[in-house]
PyMOL Python script that loads the backbone (N, CA, C, O; Angstrom):
from pymol import cmd

cmd.read_pdbstr("""\
ATOM      1  N   MET A   1      -4.343  36.008 -20.921  1.00  0.00           N
ATOM      2  CA  MET A   1      -4.676  35.338 -20.206  1.00  0.00           C
ATOM      3  C   MET A   1      -4.568  33.883 -19.876  1.00  0.00           C
ATOM      4  O   MET A   1      -5.186  33.114 -20.612  1.00  0.00           O
ATOM      5  N   LEU A   2      -3.928  33.424 -18.952  1.00  0.00           N
ATOM      6  CA  LEU A   2      -3.455  32.051 -18.808  1.00  0.00           C
ATOM      7  C   LEU A   2      -4.887  31.224 -18.576  1.00  0.00           C
ATOM      8  O   LEU A   2      -5.886  31.580 -17.951  1.00  0.00           O
ATOM      9  N   PRO A   3      -4.645  30.096 -19.244  1.00  0.00           N
ATOM     10  CA  PRO A   3      -5.859  29.174 -18.742  1.00  0.00           C
ATOM     11  C   PRO A   3      -5.643  28.555 -17.756  1.00  0.00           C
ATOM     12  O   PRO A   3      -4.549  28.085 -17.443  1.00  0.00           O
ATOM     13  N   SER A   4      -6.777  28.466 -17.067  1.00  0.00           N
ATOM     14  CA  SER A   4      -6.832  27.713 -15.890  1.00  0.00           C
ATOM     15  C   SER A   4      -6.233  26.300 -15.661  1.00  0.00           C
ATOM     16  O   SER A   4      -6.415  25.591 -16.651  1.00  0.00           O
ATOM     17  N   PRO A   5      -5.684  25.782 -14.822  1.00  0.00           N
ATOM     18  CA  PRO A   5      -4.823  24.712 -14.547  1.00  0.00           C
ATOM     19  C   PRO A   5      -5.901  23.340 -14.203  1.00  0.00           C
ATOM     20  O   PRO A   5      -6.471  23.283 -13.113  1.00  0.00           O
ATOM     21  N   CYS A   6      -6.082  22.348 -15.183  1.00  0.00           N
ATOM     22  CA  CYS A   6      -6.254  21.138 -15.257  1.00  0.00           C
ATOM     23  C   CYS A   6      -6.927  21.035 -13.634  1.00  0.00           C
ATOM     24  O   CYS A   6      -6.488  21.729 -12.717  1.00  0.00           O
ATOM     25  N   ALA A   7      -7.777  20.294 -13.507  1.00  0.00           N
ATOM     26  CA  ALA A   7      -8.167  19.438 -12.067  1.00  0.00           C
ATOM     27  C   ALA A   7      -7.217  18.015 -12.037  1.00  0.00           C
ATOM     28  O   ALA A   7      -7.051  17.317 -13.037  1.00  0.00           O
ATOM     29  N   PRO A   8      -6.648  17.731 -10.746  1.00  0.00           N
ATOM     30  CA  PRO A   8      -5.850  16.371 -11.274  1.00  0.00           C
ATOM     31  C   PRO A   8      -7.335  15.287 -11.414  1.00  0.00           C
ATOM     32  O   PRO A   8      -8.535  15.377 -11.153  1.00  0.00           O
ATOM     33  N   ALA A   9      -6.359  14.232 -12.008  1.00  0.00           N
ATOM     34  CA  ALA A   9      -7.710  12.991 -12.485  1.00  0.00           C
ATOM     35  C   ALA A   9      -7.415  12.102 -11.223  1.00  0.00           C
ATOM     36  O   ALA A   9      -6.404  11.758 -10.611  1.00  0.00           O
ATOM     37  N   GLN A  10      -8.785  11.888 -11.116  1.00  0.00           N
ATOM     38  CA  GLN A  10      -9.224  11.079  -9.867  1.00  0.00           C
ATOM     39  C   GLN A  10      -8.469   9.393 -10.425  1.00  0.00           C
ATOM     40  O   GLN A  10      -8.483   8.727 -11.460  1.00  0.00           O
ATOM     41  N   LEU A  11      -7.895   9.273  -9.112  1.00  0.00           N
ATOM     42  CA  LEU A  11      -7.287   7.936  -9.004  1.00  0.00           C
ATOM     43  C   LEU A  11      -8.224   6.520  -8.721  1.00  0.00           C
ATOM     44  O   LEU A  11      -8.984   6.333  -7.772  1.00  0.00           O
ATOM     45  N   THR A  12      -7.976   5.764  -9.641  1.00  0.00           N
ATOM     46  CA  THR A  12      -8.611   4.131  -9.218  1.00  0.00           C
ATOM     47  C   THR A  12      -8.226   3.388  -8.310  1.00  0.00           C
ATOM     48  O   THR A  12      -7.032   3.452  -8.017  1.00  0.00           O
ATOM     49  N   PRO A  13      -9.145   2.401  -7.539  1.00  0.00           N
ATOM     50  CA  PRO A  13      -8.870   2.367  -6.465  1.00  0.00           C
ATOM     51  C   PRO A  13      -7.994   1.082  -6.561  1.00  0.00           C
ATOM     52  O   PRO A  13      -7.878   0.407  -5.539  1.00  0.00           O
ATOM     53  N   TYR A  14      -7.299   0.646  -7.826  1.00  0.00           N
ATOM     54  CA  TYR A  14      -6.366   0.014  -7.944  1.00  0.00           C
ATOM     55  C   TYR A  14      -5.061   0.770  -7.827  1.00  0.00           C
ATOM     56  O   TYR A  14      -4.002   0.268  -7.453  1.00  0.00           O
ATOM     57  N   GLU A  15      -5.215   1.815  -8.125  1.00  0.00           N
ATOM     58  CA  GLU A  15      -3.754   2.926  -8.451  1.00  0.00           C
ATOM     59  C   GLU A  15      -3.917   3.585  -6.856  1.00  0.00           C
ATOM     60  O   GLU A  15      -2.865   4.041  -6.408  1.00  0.00           O
ATOM     61  N   VAL A  16      -4.819   3.655  -6.187  1.00  0.00           N
ATOM     62  CA  VAL A  16      -4.648   4.307  -4.803  1.00  0.00           C
ATOM     63  C   VAL A  16      -4.089   2.892  -3.768  1.00  0.00           C
ATOM     64  O   VAL A  16      -3.585   3.142  -2.673  1.00  0.00           O
ATOM     65  N   LEU A  17      -4.201   1.833  -4.116  1.00  0.00           N
ATOM     66  CA  LEU A  17      -3.727   0.246  -3.603  1.00  0.00           C
ATOM     67  C   LEU A  17      -2.395   0.506  -4.027  1.00  0.00           C
ATOM     68  O   LEU A  17      -1.586   0.868  -3.172  1.00  0.00           O
ATOM     69  N   ALA A  18      -2.088   0.396  -5.047  1.00  0.00           N
ATOM     70  CA  ALA A  18      -0.602   0.875  -5.491  1.00  0.00           C
ATOM     71  C   ALA A  18       0.408   1.178  -4.772  1.00  0.00           C
ATOM     72  O   ALA A  18       1.345   0.593  -4.229  1.00  0.00           O
ATOM     73  N   ARG A  19      -0.170   2.722  -4.938  1.00  0.00           N
ATOM     74  CA  ARG A  19       0.543   3.684  -4.396  1.00  0.00           C
ATOM     75  C   ARG A  19       0.665   3.410  -2.603  1.00  0.00           C
ATOM     76  O   ARG A  19       1.608   3.537  -1.823  1.00  0.00           O
ATOM     77  N   ALA A  20      -0.505   3.061  -2.455  1.00  0.00           N
ATOM     78  CA  ALA A  20      -0.529   2.617  -0.522  1.00  0.00           C
ATOM     79  C   ALA A  20       0.572   1.748  -0.268  1.00  0.00           C
ATOM     80  O   ALA A  20       1.402   1.999   0.607  1.00  0.00           O
ATOM     81  N   GLN A  21       0.624   0.553  -1.128  1.00  0.00           N
ATOM     82  CA  GLN A  21       1.453  -0.321  -0.662  1.00  0.00           C
ATOM     83  C   GLN A  21       3.032   0.394  -0.572  1.00  0.00           C
ATOM     84  O   GLN A  21       3.798   0.375   0.391  1.00  0.00           O
ATOM     85  N   SER A  22       3.209   0.961  -1.782  1.00  0.00           N
ATOM     86  CA  SER A  22       4.407   1.809  -2.137  1.00  0.00           C
ATOM     87  C   SER A  22       4.848   2.067  -0.880  1.00  0.00           C
ATOM     88  O   SER A  22       5.629   1.379  -0.222  1.00  0.00           O
ATOM     89  N   VAL A  23       4.236   3.244  -0.521  1.00  0.00           N
ATOM     90  CA  VAL A  23       4.093   3.847   0.554  1.00  0.00           C
ATOM     91  C   VAL A  23       4.857   2.739   2.265  1.00  0.00           C
ATOM     92  O   VAL A  23       5.926   2.886   2.858  1.00  0.00           O
ATOM     93  N   LYS A  24       3.765   1.796   2.502  1.00  0.00           N
ATOM     94  CA  LYS A  24       4.151   0.825   3.368  1.00  0.00           C
ATOM     95  C   LYS A  24       5.309   0.623   3.269  1.00  0.00           C
ATOM     96  O   LYS A  24       6.060   1.032   4.154  1.00  0.00           O
ATOM     97  N   TYR A  25       5.905  -0.213   1.927  1.00  0.00           N
ATOM     98  CA  TYR A  25       6.995  -0.863   1.641  1.00  0.00           C
ATOM     99  C   TYR A  25       8.056  -0.021   2.299  1.00  0.00           C
ATOM    100  O   TYR A  25       8.961  -0.399   3.043  1.00  0.00           O
ATOM    101  N   TYR A  26       7.704   1.479   1.784  1.00  0.00           N
ATOM    102  CA  TYR A  26       9.099   2.083   2.243  1.00  0.00           C
ATOM    103  C   TYR A  26       9.203   3.027   3.761  1.00  0.00           C
ATOM    104  O   TYR A  26       9.883   3.939   4.233  1.00  0.00           O
ATOM    105  N   ALA A  27       8.082   2.163   4.135  1.00  0.00           N
ATOM    106  CA  ALA A  27       7.860   2.800   5.674  1.00  0.00           C
ATOM    107  C   ALA A  27       8.276   1.759   6.282  1.00  0.00           C
ATOM    108  O   ALA A  27       8.435   1.841   7.499  1.00  0.00           O
ATOM    109  N   ASP A  28       8.461   0.943   5.832  1.00  0.00           N
ATOM    110  CA  ASP A  28       8.562  -0.727   6.521  1.00  0.00           C
ATOM    111  C   ASP A  28      10.515  -0.248   6.507  1.00  0.00           C
ATOM    112  O   ASP A  28      11.155   0.209   7.454  1.00  0.00           O
ATOM    113  N   ARG A  29      11.078  -0.606   4.926  1.00  0.00           N
ATOM    114  CA  ARG A  29      12.507   0.011   5.278  1.00  0.00           C
ATOM    115  C   ARG A  29      13.065   0.991   5.772  1.00  0.00           C
ATOM    116  O   ARG A  29      14.267   0.983   6.039  1.00  0.00           O
ATOM    117  N   ALA A  30      12.415   1.837   5.943  1.00  0.00           N
ATOM    118  CA  ALA A  30      12.937   3.219   7.197  1.00  0.00           C
ATOM    119  C   ALA A  30      12.690   3.055   8.536  1.00  0.00           C
ATOM    120  O   ALA A  30      13.244   3.895   9.244  1.00  0.00           O
ATOM    121  N   LEU A  31      12.059   2.268   9.075  1.00  0.00           N
ATOM    122  CA  LEU A  31      11.659   1.505  10.167  1.00  0.00           C
ATOM    123  C   LEU A  31      12.848   0.291  10.551  1.00  0.00           C
ATOM    124  O   LEU A  31      13.456   0.136  11.610  1.00  0.00           O
ATOM    125  N   TRP A  32      12.911  -0.318   9.560  1.00  0.00           N
ATOM    126  CA  TRP A  32      14.412  -1.350   9.549  1.00  0.00           C
ATOM    127  C   TRP A  32      15.641  -0.503   9.504  1.00  0.00           C
ATOM    128  O   TRP A  32      16.545  -0.954  10.206  1.00  0.00           O
ATOM    129  N   GLU A  33      15.832   0.259   9.065  1.00  0.00           N
ATOM    130  CA  GLU A  33      17.428   1.241   8.880  1.00  0.00           C
ATOM    131  C   GLU A  33      17.411   1.934   9.892  1.00  0.00           C
ATOM    132  O   GLU A  33      18.466   2.498  10.183  1.00  0.00           O
ATOM    133  N   VAL A  34      16.376   2.106  10.656  1.00  0.00           N
ATOM    134  CA  VAL A  34      16.722   2.936  11.832  1.00  0.00           C
ATOM    135  C   VAL A  34      16.763   1.555  13.347  1.00  0.00           C
ATOM    136  O   VAL A  34      16.958   1.814  14.534  1.00  0.00           O
ATOM    137  N   ARG A  35      16.590   0.605  12.925  1.00  0.00           N
ATOM    138  CA  ARG A  35      16.531  -0.113  13.700  1.00  0.00           C
ATOM    139  C   ARG A  35      17.715  -0.695  13.756  1.00  0.00           C
ATOM    140  O   ARG A  35      18.439  -0.701  14.752  1.00  0.00           O
ATOM    141  N   ASP A  36      17.980  -1.251  12.601  1.00  0.00           N
ATOM    142  CA  ASP A  36      19.388  -1.620  12.348  1.00  0.00           C
ATOM    143  C   ASP A  36      20.812  -1.297  12.616  1.00  0.00           C
ATOM    144  O   ASP A  36      21.774  -1.862  13.135  1.00  0.00           O
ATOM    145  N   ASN A  37      20.436   0.360  11.794  1.00  0.00           N
ATOM    146  CA  ASN A  37      21.983   1.113  11.903  1.00  0.00           C
ATOM    147  C   ASN A  37      21.999   2.035  12.257  1.00  0.00           C
ATOM    148  O   ASN A  37      22.922   2.759  11.883  1.00  0.00           O
ATOM    149  N   ASP A  38      21.073   2.522  13.115  1.00  0.00           N
ATOM    150  CA  ASP A  38      21.096   3.800  13.932  1.00  0.00           C
ATOM    151  C   ASP A  38      21.688   3.938  15.396  1.00  0.00           C
ATOM    152  O   ASP A  38      20.732   4.075  16.159  1.00  0.00           O
ATOM    153  N   PHE A  39      22.603   3.952  15.923  1.00  0.00           N
ATOM    154  CA  PHE A  39      23.036   3.937  17.128  1.00  0.00           C
ATOM    155  C   PHE A  39      23.474   4.827  17.939  1.00  0.00           C
ATOM    156  O   PHE A  39      23.835   4.583  19.090  1.00  0.00           O
ATOM    157  N   GLY A  40      23.479   6.491  17.134  1.00  0.00           N
ATOM    158  CA  GLY A  40      23.636   7.622  17.396  1.00  0.00           C
ATOM    159  C   GLY A  40      22.623   7.777  18.206  1.00  0.00           C
ATOM    160  O   GLY A  40      21.680   7.036  18.483  1.00  0.00           O
ATOM    161  N   PRO A  41      22.964   8.971  18.603  1.00  0.00           N
ATOM    162  CA  PRO A  41      22.211  10.204  19.890  1.00  0.00           C
ATOM    163  C   PRO A  41      20.706  10.344  19.137  1.00  0.00           C
ATOM    164  O   PRO A  41      20.710  10.683  17.954  1.00  0.00           O
ATOM    165  N   GLY A  42      19.663  10.136  19.686  1.00  0.00           N
ATOM    166  CA  GLY A  42      18.233  10.623  19.060  1.00  0.00           C
ATOM    167  C   GLY A  42      17.509   9.175  18.651  1.00  0.00           C
ATOM    168  O   GLY A  42      16.395   9.083  18.134  1.00  0.00           O
ATOM    169  N   ARG A  43      18.473   7.961  19.032  1.00  0.00           N
ATOM    170  CA  ARG A  43      17.802   6.847  18.148  1.00  0.00           C
ATOM    171  C   ARG A  43      16.130   6.703  18.436  1.00  0.00           C
ATOM    172  O   ARG A  43      15.188   6.626  17.647  1.00  0.00           O
ATOM    173  N   PHE A  44      16.191   6.701  19.952  1.00  0.00           N
ATOM    174  CA  PHE A  44      14.617   6.133  20.384  1.00  0.00           C
ATOM    175  C   PHE A  44      13.917   7.166  19.541  1.00  0.00           C
ATOM    176  O   PHE A  44      13.101   6.757  18.715  1.00  0.00           O
ATOM    177  N   ARG A  45      14.138   8.428  19.651  1.00  0.00           N
ATOM    178  CA  ARG A  45      13.039   9.025  19.008  1.00  0.00           C
ATOM    179  C   ARG A  45      12.560   9.205  17.581  1.00  0.00           C
ATOM    180  O   ARG A  45      11.496   9.660  17.160  1.00  0.00           O
ATOM    181  N   LYS A  46      13.671   8.708  16.918  1.00  0.00           N
ATOM    182  CA  LYS A  46      13.926   8.309  15.166  1.00  0.00           C
ATOM    183  C   LYS A  46      12.882   6.895  15.275  1.00  0.00           C
ATOM    184  O   LYS A  46      11.929   6.659  14.532  1.00  0.00           O
ATOM    185  N   LEU A  47      13.261   6.239  16.171  1.00  0.00           N
ATOM    186  CA  LEU A  47      12.549   4.872  15.981  1.00  0.00           C
ATOM    187  C   LEU A  47      11.180   5.006  15.999  1.00  0.00           C
ATOM    188  O   LEU A  47      10.298   4.577  15.255  1.00  0.00           O
ATOM    189  N   LEU A  48      11.172   5.843  17.228  1.00  0.00           N
ATOM    190  CA  LEU A  48       9.598   6.496  17.385  1.00  0.00           C
ATOM    191  C   LEU A  48       8.788   7.048  16.507  1.00  0.00           C
ATOM    192  O   LEU A  48       7.571   6.884  16.587  1.00  0.00           O
ATOM    193  N   ALA A  49       9.388   7.813  15.502  1.00  0.00           N
ATOM    194  CA  ALA A  49       8.518   8.315  14.874  1.00  0.00           C
ATOM    195  C   ALA A  49       8.099   7.482  13.212  1.00  0.00           C
ATOM    196  O   ALA A  49       7.202   7.629  12.382  1.00  0.00           O
ATOM    197  N   ALA A  50       9.406   6.515  13.354  1.00  0.00           N
ATOM    198  CA  ALA A  50       9.605   5.955  12.233  1.00  0.00           C
ATOM    199  C   ALA A  50       8.797   4.645  12.071  1.00  0.00           C
ATOM    200  O   ALA A  50       8.732   4.005  11.022  1.00  0.00           O
ATOM    201  N   ALA A  51       8.188   4.323  13.241  1.00  0.00           N
ATOM    202  CA  ALA A  51       7.235   3.635  14.162  1.00  0.00           C
ATOM    203  C   ALA A  51       5.906   4.063  13.767  1.00  0.00           C
ATOM    204  O   ALA A  51       4.976   3.425  13.274  1.00  0.00           O
ATOM    205  N   ARG A  52       6.020   5.258  14.083  1.00  0.00           N
ATOM    206  CA  ARG A  52       3.939   5.915  13.921  1.00  0.00           C
ATOM    207  C   ARG A  52       4.544   6.335  12.447  1.00  0.00           C
ATOM    208  O   ARG A  52       3.907   7.387  12.483  1.00  0.00           O
ATOM    209  N   HIS A  53       4.993   6.389  11.613  1.00  0.00           N
ATOM    210  CA  HIS A  53       5.242   6.912  10.310  1.00  0.00           C
ATOM    211  C   HIS A  53       4.709   5.102   9.512  1.00  0.00           C
ATOM    212  O   HIS A  53       4.027   4.934   8.502  1.00  0.00           O
ATOM    213  N   ARG A  54       5.255   4.151  10.315  1.00  0.00           N
ATOM    214  CA  ARG A  54       4.774   2.546   9.646  1.00  0.00           C
ATOM    215  C   ARG A  54       3.318   2.292   9.903  1.00  0.00           C
ATOM    216  O   ARG A  54       2.592   1.812   9.032  1.00  0.00           O
ATOM    217  N   GLN A  55       2.993   2.539  10.816  1.00  0.00           N
ATOM    218  CA  GLN A  55       1.813   2.256  11.592  1.00  0.00           C
ATOM    219  C   GLN A  55       0.571   3.012  10.850  1.00  0.00           C
ATOM    220  O   GLN A  55      -0.559   2.541  10.722  1.00  0.00           O
ATOM    221  N   ALA A  56       1.011   4.264  10.396  1.00  0.00           N
ATOM    222  CA  ALA A  56      -0.087   4.853   9.940  1.00  0.00           C
ATOM    223  C   ALA A  56      -0.451   4.717   8.106  1.00  0.00           C
ATOM    224  O   ALA A  56      -1.433   4.941   7.398  1.00  0.00           O
ATOM    225  N   ALA A  57       0.999   4.210   7.881  1.00  0.00           N
ATOM    226  CA  ALA A  57       1.193   3.469   6.228  1.00  0.00           C
ATOM    227  C   ALA A  57       0.226   2.144   6.303  1.00  0.00           C
ATOM    228  O   ALA A  57      -0.821   2.049   5.662  1.00  0.00           O
ATOM    229  N   ARG A  58       0.782   1.056   7.256  1.00  0.00           N
ATOM    230  CA  ARG A  58      -0.070   0.073   7.214  1.00  0.00           C
ATOM    231  C   ARG A  58      -1.835   0.365   7.531  1.00  0.00           C
ATOM    232  O   ARG A  58      -2.634  -0.517   7.215  1.00  0.00           O
ATOM    233  N   ALA A  59      -2.199   1.331   8.007  1.00  0.00           N
ATOM    234  CA  ALA A  59      -3.807   1.325   8.142  1.00  0.00           C
ATOM    235  C   ALA A  59      -3.881   2.592   6.786  1.00  0.00           C
ATOM    236  O   ALA A  59      -4.735   3.478   6.833  1.00  0.00           O
ATOM    237  N   ALA A  60      -3.176   2.529   5.982  1.00  0.00           N
ATOM    238  CA  ALA A  60      -4.153   3.774   4.945  1.00  0.00           C
ATOM    239  C   ALA A  60      -4.009   2.208   3.846  1.00  0.00           C
ATOM    240  O   ALA A  60      -4.786   1.626   3.090  1.00  0.00           O
ATOM    241  N   TYR A  61      -2.816   2.030   4.213  1.00  0.00           N
ATOM    242  CA  TYR A  61      -2.877   0.196   3.116  1.00  0.00           C
ATOM    243  C   TYR A  61      -3.895  -0.415   3.504  1.00  0.00           C
ATOM    244  O   TYR A  61      -4.662  -0.482   2.543  1.00  0.00           O
ATOM    245  N   ALA A  62      -4.494  -1.089   4.737  1.00  0.00           N
ATOM    246  CA  ALA A  62      -5.603  -1.734   5.165  1.00  0.00           C
ATOM    247  C   ALA A  62      -7.012  -1.107   4.256  1.00  0.00           C
ATOM    248  O   ALA A  62      -7.665  -1.762   3.444  1.00  0.00           O
ATOM    249  N   ALA A  63      -7.294   0.586   4.722  1.00  0.00           N
ATOM    250  CA  ALA A  63      -8.446   0.856   3.702  1.00  0.00           C
ATOM    251  C   ALA A  63      -8.115   1.169   2.871  1.00  0.00           C
ATOM    252  O   ALA A  63      -8.944   1.854   2.273  1.00  0.00           O
ATOM    253  N   ALA A  64      -6.890   1.001   2.213  1.00  0.00           N
ATOM    254  CA  ALA A  64      -6.931   1.126   0.622  1.00  0.00           C
ATOM    255  C   ALA A  64      -7.026  -0.436   0.024  1.00  0.00           C
ATOM    256  O   ALA A  64      -7.522  -0.479  -1.102  1.00  0.00           O
ATOM    257  N   ALA A  65      -6.747  -1.347   0.427  1.00  0.00           N
ATOM    258  CA  ALA A  65      -7.635  -2.714  -0.090  1.00  0.00           C
ATOM    259  C   ALA A  65      -8.732  -2.810   0.360  1.00  0.00           C
ATOM    260  O   ALA A  65      -9.596  -3.189  -0.431  1.00  0.00           O
ATOM    261  N   ALA A  66      -9.181  -2.489   1.907  1.00  0.00           N
ATOM    262  CA  ALA A  66     -10.303  -2.576   1.316  1.00  0.00           C
ATOM    263  C   ALA A  66     -11.655  -2.098   0.532  1.00  0.00           C
ATOM    264  O   ALA A  66     -12.686  -2.723   0.286  1.00  0.00           O
ATOM    265  N   ALA A  67     -11.259  -0.731   0.227  1.00  0.00           N
ATOM    266  CA  ALA A  67     -11.755  -0.209  -0.727  1.00  0.00           C
ATOM    267  C   ALA A  67     -12.030  -0.857  -2.811  1.00  0.00           C
ATOM    268  O   ALA A  67     -12.922  -0.755  -3.654  1.00  0.00           O
ATOM    269  N   TYR A  68     -10.488  -1.542  -2.722  1.00  0.00           N
ATOM    270  CA  TYR A  68      -9.848  -2.333  -4.095  1.00  0.00           C
ATOM    271  C   TYR A  68     -11.145  -3.341  -3.820  1.00  0.00           C
ATOM    272  O   TYR A  68     -12.164  -3.142  -4.480  1.00  0.00           O
ATOM    273  N   HIS A  69     -11.114  -4.261  -2.992  1.00  0.00           N
ATOM    274  CA  HIS A  69     -11.565  -5.470  -2.964  1.00  0.00           C
ATOM    275  C   HIS A  69     -13.393  -5.119  -2.703  1.00  0.00           C
ATOM    276  O   HIS A  69     -14.246  -5.999  -2.594  1.00  0.00           O
ATOM    277  N   ALA A  70     -13.552  -4.194  -2.669  1.00  0.00           N
ATOM    278  CA  ALA A  70     -15.130  -3.707  -3.041  1.00  0.00           C
ATOM    279  C   ALA A  70     -15.583  -3.835  -4.398  1.00  0.00           C
ATOM    280  O   ALA A  70     -16.757  -4.110  -4.643  1.00  0.00           O
ATOM    281  N   THR A  71     -14.488  -3.602  -5.541  1.00  0.00           N
ATOM    282  CA  THR A  71     -15.112  -2.835  -6.798  1.00  0.00           C
ATOM    283  C   THR A  71     -14.562  -4.186  -7.677  1.00  0.00           C
ATOM    284  O   THR A  71     -13.646  -4.971  -7.434  1.00  0.00           O
ATOM    285  N   PRO A  72     -15.737  -4.093  -9.051  1.00  0.00           N
ATOM    286  CA  PRO A  72     -15.938  -5.422  -9.802  1.00  0.00           C
ATOM    287  C   PRO A  72     -15.024  -5.725 -10.220  1.00  0.00           C
ATOM    288  O   PRO A  72     -14.989  -6.902 -10.580  1.00  0.00           O
ATOM    289  N   ARG A  73     -13.631  -4.794 -10.446  1.00  0.00           N
ATOM    290  CA  ARG A  73     -12.373  -5.349 -10.664  1.00  0.00           C
ATOM    291  C   ARG A  73     -11.946  -6.488  -9.787  1.00  0.00           C
ATOM    292  O   ARG A  73     -11.434  -7.505 -10.255  1.00  0.00           O
ATOM    293  N   ALA A  74     -12.083  -6.370  -8.978  1.00  0.00           N
ATOM    294  CA  ALA A  74     -11.325  -7.002  -7.542  1.00  0.00           C
ATOM    295  C   ALA A  74     -12.183  -8.220  -7.966  1.00  0.00           C
ATOM    296  O   ALA A  74     -11.583  -9.214  -8.376  1.00  0.00           O
ATOM    297  N   ALA A  75     -13.368  -8.227  -7.910  1.00  0.00           N
ATOM    298  CA  ALA A  75     -14.706  -9.414  -7.866  1.00  0.00           C
ATOM    299  C   ALA A  75     -14.192 -10.466  -8.989  1.00  0.00           C
ATOM    300  O   ALA A  75     -13.976 -11.655  -8.754  1.00  0.00           O
ATOM    301  N   ALA A  76     -14.004  -9.722 -10.469  1.00  0.00           N
ATOM    302  CA  ALA A  76     -13.458 -10.261 -11.618  1.00  0.00           C
ATOM    303  C   ALA A  76     -12.156 -11.327 -11.062  1.00  0.00           C
ATOM    304  O   ALA A  76     -12.107 -12.547 -10.902  1.00  0.00           O
ATOM    305  N   GLU A  77     -11.328 -10.407 -10.897  1.00  0.00           N
ATOM    306  CA  GLU A  77      -9.590 -11.185 -10.142  1.00  0.00           C
ATOM    307  C   GLU A  77     -10.184 -12.355  -9.514  1.00  0.00           C
ATOM    308  O   GLU A  77      -9.534 -13.339  -9.870  1.00  0.00           O
ATOM    309  N   ARG A  78     -11.087 -12.661  -8.775  1.00  0.00           N
ATOM    310  CA  ARG A  78     -11.471 -13.759  -7.477  1.00  0.00           C
ATOM    311  C   ARG A  78     -11.769 -14.409  -8.352  1.00  0.00           C
ATOM    312  O   ARG A  78     -11.207 -15.498  -8.469  1.00  0.00           O
ATOM    313  N   ALA A  79     -13.025 -13.898  -9.557  1.00  0.00           N
ATOM    314  CA  ALA A  79     -13.369 -15.144 -10.508  1.00  0.00           C
ATOM    315  C   ALA A  79     -12.549 -16.043 -11.128  1.00  0.00           C
ATOM    316  O   ALA A  79     -12.559 -17.269 -11.231  1.00  0.00           O
ATOM    317  N   VAL A  80     -11.587 -14.865 -11.652  1.00  0.00           N
ATOM    318  CA  VAL A  80     -10.218 -15.561 -12.008  1.00  0.00           C
ATOM    319  C   VAL A  80      -9.997 -16.476 -11.716  1.00  0.00           C
ATOM    320  O   VAL A  80     -10.336 -17.500 -12.308  1.00  0.00           O
ATOM    321  N   ARG A  81      -9.191 -16.398 -10.450  1.00  0.00           N
ATOM    322  CA  ARG A  81      -8.333 -17.123  -9.427  1.00  0.00           C
ATOM    323  C   ARG A  81      -8.919 -18.394  -9.485  1.00  0.00           C
ATOM    324  O   ARG A  81      -8.175 -19.312  -9.828  1.00  0.00           O
ATOM    325  N   ALA A  82     -10.334 -18.704  -9.170  1.00  0.00           N
ATOM    326  CA  ALA A  82     -11.432 -19.423  -8.720  1.00  0.00           C
ATOM    327  C   ALA A  82     -11.080 -20.605  -9.733  1.00  0.00           C
ATOM    328  O   ALA A  82     -10.734 -21.752  -9.452  1.00  0.00           O
ATOM    329  N   ALA A  83     -11.288 -19.928 -11.181  1.00  0.00           N
ATOM    330  CA  ALA A  83     -11.623 -20.832 -12.092  1.00  0.00           C
ATOM    331  C   ALA A  83     -10.232 -21.725 -12.623  1.00  0.00           C
ATOM    332  O   ALA A  83     -10.165 -22.826 -13.171  1.00  0.00           O
ATOM    333  N   TYR A  84      -9.294 -20.872 -12.262  1.00  0.00           N
ATOM    334  CA  TYR A  84      -7.580 -21.089 -12.553  1.00  0.00           C
ATOM    335  C   TYR A  84      -7.649 -22.111 -11.240  1.00  0.00           C
ATOM    336  O   TYR A  84      -6.672 -22.859 -11.264  1.00  0.00           O
ATOM    337  N   ALA A  85      -8.257 -22.285 -10.446  1.00  0.00           N
ATOM    338  CA  ALA A  85      -8.393 -22.929  -8.970  1.00  0.00           C
ATOM    339  C   ALA A  85      -8.547 -24.456  -9.065  1.00  0.00           C
ATOM    340  O   ALA A  85      -7.893 -25.438  -8.714  1.00  0.00           O
ATOM    341  N   ALA A  86     -10.070 -24.135  -9.896  1.00  0.00           N
ATOM    342  CA  ALA A  86     -10.660 -25.371 -10.212  1.00  0.00           C
ATOM    343  C   ALA A  86     -10.320 -26.122 -11.574  1.00  0.00           C
ATOM    344  O   ALA A  86     -11.019 -27.054 -11.972  1.00  0.00           O
ATOM    345  N   LYS A  87      -9.613 -25.831 -12.010  1.00  0.00           N
ATOM    346  CA  LYS A  87      -9.116 -26.305 -13.525  1.00  0.00           C
ATOM    347  C   LYS A  87      -7.658 -26.978 -12.579  1.00  0.00           C
ATOM    348  O   LYS A  87      -7.742 -28.182 -12.339  1.00  0.00           O
ATOM    349  N   TYR A  88      -6.669 -26.415 -12.178  1.00  0.00           N
ATOM    350  CA  TYR A  88      -5.538 -26.713 -12.279  1.00  0.00           C
ATOM    351  C   TYR A  88      -5.280 -27.309 -10.766  1.00  0.00           C
ATOM    352  O   TYR A  88      -4.278 -27.974 -10.499  1.00  0.00           O
ATOM    353  N   GLY A  89      -6.112 -27.051  -9.988  1.00  0.00           N
ATOM    354  CA  GLY A  89      -5.983 -27.522  -8.580  1.00  0.00           C
ATOM    355  C   GLY A  89      -5.072 -27.061  -7.711  1.00  0.00           C
ATOM    356  O   GLY A  89      -4.860 -27.579  -6.614  1.00  0.00           O
ATOM    357  N   THR A  90      -4.375 -25.873  -8.245  1.00  0.00           N
ATOM    358  CA  THR A  90      -4.155 -24.804  -7.120  1.00  0.00           C
ATOM    359  C   THR A  90      -4.139 -23.658  -7.454  1.00  0.00           C
ATOM    360  O   THR A  90      -4.156 -23.427  -8.663  1.00  0.00           O
ATOM    361  N   PRO A  91      -4.101 -22.560  -6.516  1.00  0.00           N
ATOM    362  CA  PRO A  91      -4.038 -21.680  -6.323  1.00  0.00           C
ATOM    363  C   PRO A  91      -3.515 -20.548  -7.148  1.00  0.00           C
ATOM    364  O   PRO A  91      -2.369 -20.988  -7.239  1.00  0.00           O
ATOM    365  N   ILE A  92      -3.476 -19.419  -7.823  1.00  0.00           N
ATOM    366  CA  ILE A  92      -2.782 -18.692  -8.663  1.00  0.00           C
ATOM    367  C   ILE A  92      -1.884 -18.060  -7.477  1.00  0.00           C
ATOM    368  O   ILE A  92      -2.539 -17.806  -6.466  1.00  0.00           O
ATOM    369  N   GLN A  93      -0.332 -17.722  -7.404  1.00  0.00           N
ATOM    370  CA  GLN A  93      -0.147 -17.419  -5.819  1.00  0.00           C
ATOM    371  C   GLN A  93       0.538 -15.732  -6.229  1.00  0.00           C
ATOM    372  O   GLN A  93       0.887 -14.972  -5.326  1.00  0.00           O
TER     373      GLN A  93
END
""", "prot")
cmd.dss("prot")
cmd.show_as("cartoon", "prot")
cmd.util.cbc("prot")
cmd.orient("prot")
């Protein structure tokens, strides 16, 4: 008898944010590719599909960012950035 498959690991909010950022980047690139280089038939349909995908990716990224910024890890990062800015007079970019 085969063992049952393992349940997938739960992603942390940071990992979800990183994946959402990657999807958003590639959705932006796909839109720009159609906008700048596709002049054949069906261009408008492809452009509309790419724009909708980009809009969904941006919404998912905004939700992931909100979830991440509510975590203790994000609060710790904000504290480190504030301490750096207080010490050196300039924020970390």
